[in-house]
C-alpha positions as CSV (number, residue, x, y, z in Angstrom):
1,M,5.3,-8.9,-3.5
2,H,3.2,-6.4,-5.1
3,Y,2.1,-2.9,-3.5
4,V,-0.9,-0.6,-3.7
5,Y,0.1,2.8,-2.3
6,L,-1.2,6.1,-1.4
7,I,1.3,9.1,-1.6
8,K,0.4,12.6,-0.8
9,S,2.2,15.8,-2.0
10,E,4.2,17.7,0.6
11,T,3.3,21.1,-1.1
12,S,-0.1,20.7,-2.2
13,N,-3.2,18.4,-1.6
14,F,-2.6,16.2,-4.5
15,Q,-2.9,12.6,-3.9
16,Y,-1.9,9.5,-5.9
17,I,-2.7,5.8,-5.9
18,G,-0.6,3.3,-7.5
19,N,0.7,0.0,-7.6
20,T,4.1,-1.6,-7.9
21,N,6.5,-4.7,-7.4
22,D,9.3,-2.5,-5.9
23,L,7.8,0.1,-3.5
24,K,11.2,1.8,-2.5
25,R,12.1,2.3,-6.2
26,R,8.7,3.5,-7.3
27,F,8.7,6.0,-4.4
28,E,12.1,7.2,-5.2
29,E,10.8,7.8,-8.9
30,H,8.0,9.9,-7.7
31,N,10.0,12.1,-5.6
32,A,12.6,12.5,-8.5
33,C,9.9,13.8,-10.9
34,K,10.4,10.7,-13.3
35,E,6.5,10.1,-13.4
36,I,4.5,12.6,-15.6
37,S,1.4,12.4,-13.5
38,T,3.0,13.1,-10.4
39,K,6.2,15.2,-11.3
40,Y,4.5,18.7,-10.8
41,N,3.7,18.1,-7.0
42,A,6.7,16.6,-5.9
43,P,8.1,15.9,-3.0
44,Y,5.9,13.3,-1.7
45,K,5.4,11.2,1.5
46,L,4.2,7.9,1.5
47,I,0.8,7.7,3.5
48,Y,-0.2,4.1,3.3
49,Y,0.5,0.8,1.3
50,E,-0.9,-2.6,1.1
51,A,1.3,-5.8,0.0
52,Y,-0.2,-8.7,-1.9
53,A,1.4,-11.9,-3.0
54,D,-0.2,-11.7,-6.5
55,K,0.0,-9.1,-8.8
56,R,-3.7,-9.6,-9.8
57,D,-4.8,-8.8,-6.4
58,A,-2.9,-5.6,-6.3
59,L,-4.3,-4.5,-9.6
60,E,-7.9,-5.3,-8.5
61,R,-7.3,-3.4,-5.4
62,E,-5.9,-0.4,-7.1
63,R,-8.9,-0.4,-9.7
64,K,-11.2,-0.4,-6.7
65,L,-9.6,2.4,-5.1
66,K,-9.6,4.5,-8.2
67,H,-13.0,3.7,-9.5
68,H,-15.1,3.2,-6.5
69,G,-15.7,6.1,-4.3
70,S,-16.7,4.1,-1.3
71,S,-13.3,2.1,-1.2
72,I,-11.2,5.3,-1.5
73,G,-13.6,7.0,1.1
74,H,-13.1,4.1,3.6
75,L,-9.3,4.2,3.1
76,K,-9.0,8.0,3.6
77,Q,-11.1,7.7,6.7
78,R,-8.6,5.3,8.1
79,V,-5.7,7.4,7.4
80,K,-7.3,10.9,8.0
81,F,-4.6,12.1,10.5
82,S,-1.8,11.1,8.2
83,L,-3.5,12.9,5.3
84,E,-3.4,16.2,7.3
């Protein structure tokens, strides 16, 4: 399986969208400050994820979330209470 996920810092309002084939490992890497783009805002909580059978689908979804304002806007509206 391939995953697209949204994490949020527990100490700031920083949010990150990524993709991986091992969600548990990747989440642990973010919290262990092993990722340059997220290490300054750890620890994180997992807000949302989607699972895909094909990696290409996950990459396309991540691209849309990162580069199309309406896609991330719709997602944030769906998980608005989790982001508080």
